[in-house]
N, C-alpha and C positions, 0 to 999 in steps of 0.2 A: 558856328560858334560865335558868341558875342565877344567883340573885341574888348580888351581890358587895357588900361594904362600900364605901360611897363614900369616896373619897380622891383625892389629887392624881393618881395613876396607876392607879386602880382599873379604868378602862375604856380599851381601845385606841381606841375611837371612841364618842363620846357626842353624839348628835344630839338637840337639845331644841327642840321646837316650831318647826321651820324652815319658813318659807313663802318662796317665791321665784318669779320669773318674768322675762319679757322684755317691755318696752314695754307694761306694764300687763296682759299676758296671764299668767295663773297657770300655773305648772308644778308647784309643790309647795305643799301646804297642811297646816300643822301637823304636820310629820313629826317623830316622836320614836321613838328606839330606841337601844339600847346594844349594843356588841360587845365581848366580853371578850378579853383578850390571848391569843395563842397558839391561835387557832382558824382554821378555814376557813369563811368565811361567804359566802353568795350573795345578790346583789341581783337580784331577778327581777320582771318585770311586762311588760305589753304595750308595743308601740311608743308613744312619747309619754307614758309613765308618769312621766317625770322622772328616770330613772336617770342619764343623762349630766349633767343639771343638778346632781344631788346630788353626783356625783363632782367636778364643777368647784367646787362650794362647799367640799367637804372640802379640795381642793387650794388654796383661796384664790384661784381664778381667776374666781369669780363671787360677788358679795356678796348674801346673802339679804335679803329685805325685813324679816324678823324672825326671832328665834330665835338659837340659838348652837350652834356646832360645836366640840368639843374633841377633840384627838388626844393620848392619853396625858396628859390633864390640861391641855394647852396650848390655850387658846381662840384663835380667829382663824386667820390664815394660819400653817400649820406652819413651823417653822424648817427650814432646809436640812438634808437628810439624814434627817429624821424619817419622811418618806413617800416611797415609790417608786411610780412610775406607768407603766402600759403602756396606750397608746391603742389604739383600734380600728385594724386594719391599713389600712382604706380612708381613714384620715386622714393617712397617711404618703406622702410623695413618693418612690416606689420607684425613680424614674429619676435621682435625685440621684447624682452621680458620687462615691460614697464606698464603701469596702469594709465588709464585715460587721464587721471589727475596729474600724473607725472609729466605726460606729454604736454599738457596745457601749461603747466608751471614752467616748462622749458622756455616758453616765450619771454620769461622775465630775465633770463640769463644775460642777454645782451645789455641790459641796464645795470646788472649787478657787477659785471666784470669777472675776472678769474678767481678772485679771492673771496668775496662775500658769498654767503649762502642765503637762499630765500628765507625771508622772515615772515612774520605774521601778516604784514601788509601785502606782501607778494602773494601769499596764499589766499587772502581775501579777494584780490584781483582775479586770481585764477578761478576761484569758486564762483565769482560773479560772472565770468566769461562762460563757465560751464552751464550756469543757470540760463544765461541768455540764449544759448544754442540748445537748450532743453536736454542736457546730458548729465545733470546732477545725479540722477539715480544710477548712472553707470560709471561714476567717478572712480570706483575701486576695481573695475573690471580690467583685464588685460586688454591692451589696445587692439590686438588681433581678433578679439571676439566681436568687435563691432561690425555692423553691416556697412555696405558701401556708403550710404547716405550718412550714417553716423560717423564714419571715418572722416568724411569731408567736414562735418560740423565740428569734430574734435580739432582738426587743423585750423579751422576758422577761429575757434576759441583760443587756440594757441596764438594766433595772430592778434586777437583782441587784447591779450595780455601784454603784447609789445607796446600797445598804446600809441602806435604810429599815426601821424596825421594823414599819411598816404598809405593805402593798403593795396598791395599787388597780389592778385589771386590768379593762379594758373589753372585753368580748366576746372572750376569748382562744380559745374553742372554735369560733367561727363558721367553717363550711366545712371542719372537720377530719373525717377518717374516724375510726372507732372506735379504731384502734390509736394514732393520734397523740393523740387525746383521752386515752386511758388513760395514755400517757407523761406528758402534762402533769399529770394528776391525781396521779400518783406523785411528780412533782417538787414539786407544791404541798404534798402531805402531808409530804414530807421537810422542807420549809421550816418548816412548822408545828411539826414535832418539834424544830426548832432554836430555836423561840421566836418566829418571825415570825407576824404576823397578816395574813391575806389576805382582802380584801373584793373579790369578783368579780361584776361585772355580766354576766349571761348570760341567754339565752333558753332554755337547756337545763335545763328543770325536772327531768327524770328524773335527770340527772347530779347536780344539787344534792341531790335526795332520797336518792340512793344513797351519795354520798361526802362531803357537807359536814356540818359540825357545826351550823351555824345558817343560817337563811334569813330575808330580809326581803322580803315580798310587797308591792309598791308599785304604786299607780296614783294618782299625785298625792298621796295620803295613804297611810299605812301601814295595810294591811288586816290583816296578821298578821305577827308575827315570833317566832322561837324555834327549836326543833328542826324540821327539815324535815317530819318525820312529823306534827307538830302544826300546821304552817303550811299544808301542801298537802292541805287537805281539799276535798271537792267544793264546799262552800259558799263558802269563801274564794276558791278558784280561779274559780268562776263569777262572784263579785263583781268580781274583778280583771280578768277577761278578757271579761266580759259575754257569756259563752257557756257551754254545758255542756261541761266537760272531765271525762274519765274518769281515775280513778286506780287502777292495778292494780299491786300489789306482790307479789313472791315472794321466796324466800330468795336468789335470784341477781340479780334485777334489778327495776327499776321502770319502768312505762310511764305517762306522763301525756300525754294528748292527746284529740283529738276521738273 
């Protein structure tokens, strides 16, 4: 990762010596790394590595035992509108009787507060987000009628309406076929070109290696971070996953697996 001069907004995400856990059980130990603004960064590691815990800490939903998290120079819980978030699809109640448009519009509530109701401008922003993820034709459908890939796009549209400069996405590629995954990557890259910073938790190492700017390899502590080609070495991967993983790169693709 290229070094940047320290300053109030020099880093989109600055994690300093963060340790955390639940009921005395450690989930993170001395986690330190920095993500520069305007990049596509991946957070990878095995199940139980602490990825979801780290995301909760960044969002201000879980307090670390020690250490500090800053988002664009702001320490502690980010102010409303600074960070957008997309949860894992299995954490959402897809049977709730709301339309796709309703779900996307919910992304505006953090900016409105508890009193104001969405206005014309909020609905314009939601409609634009639906168009961007190609769900305009499904705006009036019940959210549970969507396919797996469409559900992910709906959650991403909701995150887009939050208009956060930092976007945290938890496992957006899970269960998607290659074509749907390619579409999401294209959308993410266009957001980066507009100045957004995306930090994505994923199990898809090959995708991160091929298409991301930076990677953080985590297993309770940071094993490596920087450019994916420098992070995804056999030695680092073996340490993170406690097994031998093979890395095969070509001009067209990357394979990382057993």
